[in-house]
Structure formats: structure tokens, C-alpha cells
N, CA, C and O atoms as CSV, one atom per row, in Angstrom:
chain,resi,resn,atom,element,x,y,z
A,1,MET,N,N,-33.644,25.952,15.798
A,1,MET,CA,C,-34.107,24.666,16.295
A,1,MET,C,C,-33.700,23.541,15.341
A,1,MET,O,O,-33.475,22.407,15.766
A,2,LYS,N,N,-33.606,23.867,14.045
A,2,LYS,CA,C,-33.246,22.840,13.071
A,2,LYS,C,C,-31.852,22.269,13.349
A,2,LYS,O,O,-31.630,21.065,13.216
A,3,ASP,N,N,-30.914,23.145,13.735
A,3,ASP,CA,C,-29.557,22.664,14.047
A,3,ASP,C,C,-29.579,21.697,15.220
A,3,ASP,O,O,-28.878,20.686,15.219
A,4,LYS,N,N,-30.392,22.018,16.222
A,4,LYS,CA,C,-30.494,21.142,17.396
A,4,LYS,C,C,-31.096,19.793,16.997
A,4,LYS,O,O,-30.633,18.748,17.453
A,5,ASN,N,N,-32.121,19.815,16.152
A,5,ASN,CA,C,-32.729,18.575,15.678
A,5,ASN,C,C,-31.741,17.756,14.858
A,5,ASN,O,O,-31.652,16.539,15.017
A,6,ASN,N,N,-31.001,18.428,13.981
A,6,ASN,CA,C,-30.008,17.715,13.168
A,6,ASN,C,C,-28.929,17.085,14.041
A,6,ASN,O,O,-28.509,15.953,13.799
A,7,ALA,N,N,-28.481,17.822,15.059
A,7,ALA,CA,C,-27.457,17.304,15.956
A,7,ALA,C,C,-27.984,16.109,16.747
A,7,ALA,O,O,-27.278,15.116,16.924
A,8,SER,N,N,-29.211,16.207,17.217
A,8,SER,CA,C,-29.815,15.104,17.974
A,8,SER,C,C,-29.969,13.873,17.101
A,8,SER,O,O,-29.713,12.752,17.540
A,9,PHE,N,N,-30.386,14.087,15.873
A,9,PHE,CA,C,-30.540,12.981,14.934
A,9,PHE,C,C,-29.183,12.321,14.666
A,9,PHE,O,O,-29.067,11.096,14.690
A,10,ALA,N,N,-28.172,13.134,14.413
A,10,ALA,CA,C,-26.836,12.611,14.118
A,10,ALA,C,C,-26.292,11.818,15.314
A,10,ALA,O,O,-25.697,10.756,15.130
A,11,TRP,N,N,-26.490,12.319,16.517
A,11,TRP,CA,C,-26.032,11.615,17.718
A,11,TRP,C,C,-26.735,10.268,17.835
A,11,TRP,O,O,-26.103,9.251,18.123
A,12,GLY,N,N,-28.061,10.269,17.607
A,12,GLY,CA,C,-28.842,9.032,17.684
A,12,GLY,C,C,-28.382,7.999,16.666
A,12,GLY,O,O,-28.277,6.814,16.983
A,13,VAL,N,N,-28.110,8.439,15.461
A,13,VAL,CA,C,-27.643,7.526,14.415
A,13,VAL,C,C,-26.273,6.964,14.792
A,13,VAL,O,O,-25.992,5.790,14.550
A,14,GLY,N,N,-25.432,7.793,15.378
A,14,GLY,CA,C,-24.126,7.313,15.823
A,14,GLY,C,C,-24.259,6.213,16.867
A,14,GLY,O,O,-23.538,5.216,16.824
A,15,MET,N,N,-25.176,6.394,17.798
A,15,MET,CA,C,-25.406,5.370,18.821
A,15,MET,C,C,-25.960,4.091,18.193
A,15,MET,O,O,-25.586,2.984,18.580
A,16,LEU,N,N,-26.849,4.256,17.228
A,16,LEU,CA,C,-27.404,3.082,16.539
A,16,LEU,C,C,-26.316,2.326,15.781
A,16,LEU,O,O,-26.315,1.095,15.755
A,17,ARG,N,N,-25.396,3.057,15.167
A,17,ARG,CA,C,-24.283,2.404,14.459
A,17,ARG,C,C,-23.422,1.603,15.425
A,17,ARG,O,O,-22.928,0.526,15.090
A,18,THR,N,N,-23.249,2.143,16.627
A,18,THR,CA,C,-22.491,1.423,17.649
A,18,THR,C,C,-23.202,0.127,18.015
A,18,THR,O,O,-22.574,-0.929,18.095
A,19,LEU,N,N,-24.508,0.205,18.237
A,19,LEU,CA,C,-25.291,-0.991,18.560
A,19,LEU,C,C,-25.236,-2.003,17.424
A,19,LEU,O,O,-25.141,-3.207,17.662
A,20,LEU,N,N,-25.295,-1.515,16.194
A,20,LEU,CA,C,-25.228,-2.390,15.031
A,20,LEU,C,C,-23.863,-3.079,14.951
A,20,LEU,O,O,-23.783,-4.277,14.682
A,21,ALA,N,N,-22.811,-2.327,15.180
A,21,ALA,CA,C,-21.457,-2.895,15.140
A,21,ALA,C,C,-21.257,-3.939,16.229
A,21,ALA,O,O,-20.504,-4.896,16.050
A,22,MET,N,N,-21.930,-3.752,17.352
A,22,MET,CA,C,-21.833,-4.710,18.457
A,22,MET,C,C,-22.786,-5.886,18.278
A,22,MET,O,O,-22.863,-6.774,19.128
A,23,LYS,N,N,-23.520,-5.879,17.143
A,23,LYS,CA,C,-24.480,-6.949,16.833
A,23,LYS,C,C,-25.619,-7.019,17.854
A,23,LYS,O,O,-26.177,-8.089,18.099
A,24,LEU,N,N,-25.959,-5.866,18.450
A,24,LEU,CA,C,-27.063,-5.828,19.404
A,24,LEU,C,C,-28.397,-5.524,18.722
A,24,LEU,O,O,-29.463,-5.765,19.289
A,25,ILE,N,N,-28.324,-4.990,17.496
A,25,ILE,CA,C,-29.506,-4.804,16.656
A,25,ILE,C,C,-29.166,-5.289,15.246
A,25,ILE,O,O,-27.999,-5.380,14.865
A,26,THR,N,N,-30.217,-5.596,14.483
A,26,THR,CA,C,-30.005,-6.039,13.106
A,26,THR,C,C,-30.007,-4.832,12.169
A,26,THR,O,O,-30.397,-3.728,12.548
A,27,GLU,N,N,-29.566,-5.070,10.950
A,27,GLU,CA,C,-29.584,-4.013,9.920
A,27,GLU,C,C,-31.010,-3.516,9.701
A,27,GLU,O,O,-31.234,-2.315,9.547
A,28,GLU,N,N,-31.963,-4.427,9.686
A,28,GLU,CA,C,-33.370,-4.061,9.487
A,28,GLU,C,C,-33.864,-3.174,10.631
A,28,GLU,O,O,-34.539,-2.171,10.395
A,29,GLU,N,N,-33.531,-3.539,11.859
A,29,GLU,CA,C,-33.923,-2.727,13.012
A,29,GLU,C,C,-33.277,-1.352,12.936
A,29,GLU,O,O,-33.916,-0.341,13.229
A,30,TYR,N,N,-32.019,-1.319,12.546
A,30,TYR,CA,C,-31.294,-0.059,12.402
A,30,TYR,C,C,-32.014,0.869,11.423
A,30,TYR,O,O,-32.255,2.039,11.721
A,31,ARG,N,N,-32.350,0.332,10.262
A,31,ARG,CA,C,-33.014,1.149,9.230
A,31,ARG,C,C,-34.372,1.652,9.698
A,31,ARG,O,O,-34.723,2.807,9.453
A,32,LYS,N,N,-35.136,0.800,10.368
A,32,LYS,CA,C,-36.458,1.207,10.867
A,32,LYS,C,C,-36.347,2.327,11.894
A,32,LYS,O,O,-37.090,3.307,11.844
A,33,ILE,N,N,-35.409,2.169,12.823
A,33,ILE,CA,C,-35.259,3.178,13.872
A,33,ILE,C,C,-34.768,4.499,13.287
A,33,ILE,O,O,-35.212,5.566,13.709
A,34,VAL,N,N,-33.854,4.435,12.318
A,34,VAL,CA,C,-33.368,5.663,11.677
A,34,VAL,C,C,-34.527,6.389,10.989
A,34,VAL,O,O,-34.629,7.613,11.068
A,35,ARG,N,N,-35.393,5.638,10.321
A,35,ARG,CA,C,-36.563,6.255,9.669
A,35,ARG,C,C,-37.468,6.937,10.694
A,35,ARG,O,O,-37.930,8.057,10.479
A,36,ILE,N,N,-37.713,6.253,11.804
A,36,ILE,CA,C,-38.559,6.818,12.858
A,36,ILE,C,C,-37.930,8.090,13.425
A,36,ILE,O,O,-38.615,9.094,13.624
A,37,GLN,N,N,-36.628,8.040,13.682
A,37,GLN,CA,C,-35.933,9.217,14.206
A,37,GLN,C,C,-35.979,10.373,13.212
A,37,GLN,O,O,-36.180,11.520,13.610
A,38,ALA,N,N,-35.796,10.090,11.940
A,38,ALA,CA,C,-35.826,11.136,10.918
A,38,ALA,C,C,-37.187,11.823,10.909
A,38,ALA,O,O,-37.261,13.049,10.817
A,39,GLU,N,N,-38.247,11.058,11.002
A,39,GLU,CA,C,-39.592,11.639,11.056
A,39,GLU,C,C,-39.760,12.485,12.318
A,39,GLU,O,O,-40.303,13.588,12.265
A,40,HIS,N,N,-39.296,11.969,13.436
A,40,HIS,CA,C,-39.445,12.665,14.716
A,40,HIS,C,C,-38.707,14.009,14.713
A,40,HIS,O,O,-39.245,15.020,15.163
A,41,TYR,N,N,-37.485,14.012,14.207
A,41,TYR,CA,C,-36.669,15.220,14.218
A,41,TYR,C,C,-36.868,16.076,12.969
A,41,TYR,O,O,-36.274,17.150,12.869
A,42,GLY,N,N,-37.681,15.633,12.023
A,42,GLY,CA,C,-37.932,16.422,10.822
A,42,GLY,C,C,-36.722,16.515,9.916
A,42,GLY,O,O,-36.457,17.560,9.322
A,43,VAL,N,N,-35.989,15.419,9.811
A,43,VAL,CA,C,-34.759,15.369,9.025
A,43,VAL,C,C,-35.017,14.600,7.735
A,43,VAL,O,O,-35.690,13.569,7.739
A,44,GLU,N,N,-34.476,15.112,6.634
A,44,GLU,CA,C,-34.576,14.391,5.369
A,44,GLU,C,C,-33.293,13.604,5.171
A,44,GLU,O,O,-32.194,14.146,5.294
A,45,ILE,N,N,-33.441,12.319,4.864
A,45,ILE,CA,C,-32.293,11.442,4.680
A,45,ILE,C,C,-31.965,11.358,3.197
A,45,ILE,O,O,-32.824,11.012,2.386
A,46,ALA,N,N,-30.728,11.674,2.841
A,46,ALA,CA,C,-30.274,11.527,1.463
A,46,ALA,C,C,-29.804,10.093,1.271
A,46,ALA,O,O,-28.906,9.623,1.970
A,47,VAL,N,N,-30.414,9.408,0.324
A,47,VAL,CA,C,-30.073,8.001,0.084
A,47,VAL,C,C,-29.186,7.872,-1.115
A,47,VAL,O,O,-28.792,6.762,-1.475
């Protein structure tokens, strides 16, 4: 299940990066959503 969660998280982050590049979300919104997704999928983010 961890692989599926990691893949889902990675896909979500990729979509968020696309939105960020298109200027549809701000950097702050991007970071907040990534944090929420990481908690939801049980992923640890290396900073």
C-alpha cells in the first residue's frame, strides 16, 4: 500500500507543479497543499 500512496502523492505533486507553473496557484498555496497531501498519504518529505 505504501507504493500506491507514494505514487499517488508524486502524481498529485506533479499536478500541483503544473498549476504553479501556470500561475493558477501561489507558492504558498503549493506548499500548504503538498503538506496536506503528505499527511494524507503518510509520506515524509525530505527538505
